[in-house]
C-alpha positions as CSV (number, residue, x, y, z in Angstrom):
1,X,-44.2,-25.9,3.9
2,X,-40.9,-25.8,5.7
3,X,-40.3,-22.3,4.4
4,X,-43.1,-21.1,6.6
5,X,-41.1,-22.1,9.7
6,X,-38.0,-20.1,8.8
7,X,-38.2,-16.6,10.4
8,X,-37.8,-13.3,8.6
9,X,-34.8,-12.8,10.8
10,X,-34.1,-14.0,14.3
11,X,-31.1,-14.3,16.5
12,X,-30.6,-17.5,18.5
13,X,-28.2,-17.5,21.4
14,X,-26.0,-20.5,22.2
15,X,-24.5,-21.5,25.5
16,X,-24.0,-19.0,28.3
17,X,-22.7,-15.5,27.8
18,X,-22.0,-12.5,29.9
19,X,-22.9,-9.8,27.4
20,X,-23.5,-6.5,29.2
21,X,-23.6,-3.2,27.3
22,X,-21.2,-4.5,24.6
23,X,-19.5,-2.5,22.0
24,X,-20.5,-4.3,18.8
25,X,-18.3,-4.6,15.7
26,X,-19.9,-6.0,12.5
27,X,-18.4,-7.1,9.2
28,X,-20.1,-8.2,6.0
29,X,-19.1,-9.2,2.5
30,X,-17.9,-6.0,0.7
31,X,-15.1,-4.5,-1.3
32,X,-11.8,-6.4,-0.6
33,X,-13.8,-8.4,2.0
34,X,-12.4,-5.8,4.4
35,X,-15.3,-6.2,6.9
36,X,-15.2,-10.0,7.1
37,X,-11.4,-10.2,7.2
38,X,-11.2,-7.5,9.9
39,X,-13.9,-9.0,12.2
40,X,-12.5,-12.5,11.7
41,X,-9.1,-11.3,12.8
42,X,-10.5,-9.5,15.8
43,X,-12.4,-12.7,16.8
44,X,-9.2,-14.8,16.7
45,X,-6.9,-12.2,18.3
46,X,-9.3,-11.5,21.2
47,X,-10.1,-15.2,21.6
48,X,-13.8,-14.5,21.3
49,X,-16.3,-17.3,21.6
50,X,-19.5,-17.9,19.6
51,X,-22.6,-16.8,21.5
52,X,-25.2,-16.9,18.8
53,X,-26.2,-16.9,15.2
54,X,-28.8,-15.2,13.0
55,X,-31.3,-17.3,11.0
56,X,-33.4,-15.8,8.2
57,X,-35.3,-17.0,5.1
58,X,-33.5,-14.2,3.3
59,X,-30.1,-15.9,3.7
60,X,-29.1,-18.2,0.9
61,X,-29.3,-21.9,1.9
62,X,-25.6,-22.4,2.6
63,X,-23.1,-23.1,5.3
64,X,-19.4,-22.7,5.8
65,X,-16.7,-24.9,7.3
66,X,-13.3,-24.4,8.7
67,X,-10.9,-27.3,9.2
68,X,-13.7,-29.7,8.5
69,X,-16.1,-28.1,11.1
70,X,-19.4,-26.8,9.8
71,X,-20.4,-23.3,11.0
72,X,-23.4,-21.1,10.5
73,X,-22.5,-18.3,8.0
74,X,-24.0,-15.5,10.2
75,X,-22.4,-15.7,13.6
76,X,-22.1,-13.6,16.8
77,X,-19.1,-13.7,19.1
78,X,-18.1,-12.2,22.5
79,X,-14.9,-11.7,24.4
80,X,-14.5,-13.2,27.9
81,X,-16.0,-10.4,29.9
82,X,-18.8,-9.5,27.4
83,X,-17.7,-6.0,26.8
84,X,-16.9,-6.5,23.1
85,X,-19.2,-8.3,20.6
86,X,-18.5,-9.2,17.0
87,X,-21.0,-10.1,14.2
88,X,-19.7,-11.7,11.0
89,X,-21.5,-12.9,7.9
90,X,-19.6,-14.8,5.3
91,X,-22.2,-14.9,2.6
92,X,-23.8,-12.2,0.4
93,X,-27.1,-11.0,1.7
94,X,-29.9,-10.3,-0.8
95,X,-31.6,-6.9,-0.9
96,X,-34.9,-8.4,0.1
97,X,-33.8,-9.3,3.6
98,X,-31.8,-6.2,4.5
99,X,-34.5,-4.4,6.5
100,X,-35.5,-7.5,8.5
101,X,-32.0,-8.5,9.3
102,X,-30.9,-5.0,10.3
103,X,-34.0,-4.8,12.6
104,X,-33.2,-8.1,14.2
105,X,-29.6,-7.1,14.9
106,X,-30.6,-3.7,16.4
107,X,-33.4,-5.3,18.5
108,X,-31.0,-7.8,19.9
109,X,-28.3,-5.2,20.5
110,X,-30.8,-3.0,22.5
111,X,-31.8,-6.0,24.6
112,X,-28.1,-6.4,25.5
113,X,-27.7,-2.8,26.5
114,X,-25.4,-1.9,23.6
115,X,-25.0,1.8,22.8
116,X,-22.6,1.6,19.9
117,X,-22.3,-0.4,16.7
118,X,-19.3,0.0,14.5
119,X,-19.6,-1.2,10.9
120,X,-16.3,-2.2,9.2
121,X,-16.2,-2.1,5.4
122,X,-14.2,-1.4,2.3
123,X,-14.7,1.0,-0.5
124,X,-13.8,-0.4,-3.9
125,X,-10.7,1.3,-5.4
126,X,-7.7,0.4,-7.5
127,X,-5.5,0.1,-4.4
128,X,-5.4,0.7,-0.7
129,X,-3.9,4.1,0.3
130,X,-3.1,3.4,4.0
131,X,-5.8,5.7,5.4
132,X,-8.8,4.9,7.6
133,X,-12.0,6.9,7.1
134,X,-15.2,7.3,9.2
135,X,-18.8,8.4,9.0
136,X,-20.5,8.8,12.4
137,X,-23.2,10.6,14.4
138,X,-22.2,14.1,15.4
139,X,-21.0,13.4,18.9
140,X,-18.4,10.9,17.7
141,X,-16.8,12.9,14.9
142,X,-14.3,14.7,17.1
143,X,-13.2,11.5,18.8
144,X,-12.5,9.9,15.4
145,X,-10.6,12.9,14.1
146,X,-8.5,13.1,17.2
147,X,-7.4,9.5,16.5
148,X,-6.2,10.3,13.0
149,X,-9.3,8.9,11.2
150,X,-10.4,11.0,8.3
151,X,-14.0,12.1,7.9
152,X,-15.8,11.1,4.8
153,X,-17.2,14.4,3.5
154,X,-19.9,12.8,1.3
155,X,-20.9,9.3,0.4
156,X,-23.6,6.7,0.0
157,X,-24.0,3.4,1.7
158,X,-26.6,0.8,0.9
159,X,-26.8,-2.9,1.5
160,X,-26.8,-4.4,5.0
161,X,-24.2,-1.9,6.3
162,X,-26.4,1.0,5.2
163,X,-29.4,-0.7,6.7
164,X,-27.9,-1.0,10.1
165,X,-26.5,2.5,10.1
166,X,-29.8,3.9,9.0
167,X,-31.7,2.0,11.8
168,X,-29.2,3.4,14.4
169,X,-30.3,6.9,13.5
170,X,-33.8,6.3,14.9
171,X,-32.6,4.4,18.0
172,X,-30.5,5.1,21.1
173,X,-27.6,3.1,19.6
174,X,-24.8,5.2,18.0
175,X,-23.9,4.1,14.5
176,X,-20.4,4.4,13.1
177,X,-18.7,3.1,10.0
178,X,-14.9,2.7,9.7
179,X,-13.8,2.4,6.1
180,X,-10.7,1.8,4.0
181,X,-10.2,2.0,0.3
182,X,-9.6,-1.6,-0.8
183,X,-8.6,-3.6,-3.9
184,X,-11.8,-4.0,-5.9
185,X,-10.7,-7.4,-7.4
186,X,-9.2,-9.4,-4.6
187,X,-9.3,-9.8,-0.8
188,X,-7.4,-7.0,0.9
189,X,-6.0,-7.9,4.4
190,X,-3.8,-4.8,4.3
191,X,-6.9,-2.5,4.2
192,X,-8.5,-4.7,6.9
193,X,-5.4,-4.1,9.1
194,X,-5.7,-0.4,8.6
195,X,-9.2,-0.5,10.0
196,X,-8.1,-2.6,13.0
197,X,-5.2,-0.2,13.7
198,X,-7.8,2.6,13.8
199,X,-10.0,0.5,16.2
200,X,-6.9,0.1,18.4
201,X,-6.4,3.8,18.6
202,X,-10.1,4.6,19.5
203,X,-11.0,1.6,21.6
204,X,-7.6,0.6,23.2
205,X,-8.0,-3.0,21.9
206,X,-4.3,-3.6,21.2
207,X,-5.0,-6.2,18.4
208,X,-1.8,-7.2,16.6
209,X,-2.0,-6.7,12.8
210,X,1.5,-7.6,11.7
211,X,0.6,-11.1,10.5
212,X,-2.6,-9.9,8.8
213,X,-0.6,-7.4,6.6
214,X,1.5,-10.3,5.2
215,X,-1.5,-12.6,4.2
216,X,-2.6,-11.0,0.9
217,X,-1.4,-13.8,-1.3
218,X,-2.8,-16.6,1.0
219,X,-6.1,-14.9,1.4
220,X,-6.4,-14.3,-2.4
221,X,-6.4,-18.1,-2.7
222,X,-8.4,-19.0,0.4
223,X,-11.2,-16.4,-0.1
224,X,-11.3,-16.4,-3.9
225,X,-14.8,-18.0,-4.1
226,X,-16.3,-15.5,-1.6
227,X,-14.6,-12.6,-3.4
228,X,-16.0,-13.8,-6.7
229,X,-19.5,-14.0,-5.2
230,X,-19.1,-10.4,-4.1
231,X,-17.9,-9.3,-7.6
232,X,-21.0,-10.9,-9.1
233,X,-23.3,-9.2,-6.6
234,X,-21.6,-5.8,-7.1
235,X,-22.5,-5.9,-10.8
236,X,-26.1,-5.9,-9.7
237,X,-25.9,-3.6,-6.7
238,X,-23.0,-1.3,-5.9
239,X,-23.2,-0.7,-2.2
240,X,-20.9,2.2,-1.4
241,X,-19.0,5.2,-2.7
242,X,-17.3,8.1,-1.1
């Protein structure tokens, strides 16, 4: 009976926020946990505050906690002036809910006047090669290449990242993905740092990545369970290649 009260996918806002035409960065569980590591680092470095969360019956019944504090696993953050927004999900999303969740994110983004969503992700490989890659709509390709980000000539993205980018194609929000080859077995903060360095060049965010590049051993321990969950999920559904 309670299941009927849980929405397909809906964003709930918390507190007051000043979001106005924000540039939105999103990170989900993927190869090397690149997306979640990069977005989490951005949130901390830019001192972003939580402004909402997404609730969906397609998310597994779980929560996360940091330093003893419980947190919703699918959260939305904003910087102080509302110009940058970050969406992070720290659990694996099932295929059944991807369409509904992608729709909810894009509907919410449109209401906030956003015109650009950047999906951060990793591509499973034996090791990171120090390069950032992109796939974007035509009008953004030159901007990315001018900032030393390499075009992905051909590839395939499924999962929630692919769902969001596909939905962008039929809306007025430009979709971009920034990618890095990442360790396919363990969390890869070095690959996440490469993505953030690319963001700094394009969006003038000046996010420090020095400490992030030194945290591979610590993150391998702290994020082992989430990394293992992704590895199990990947056996069923491989979500990207290039």
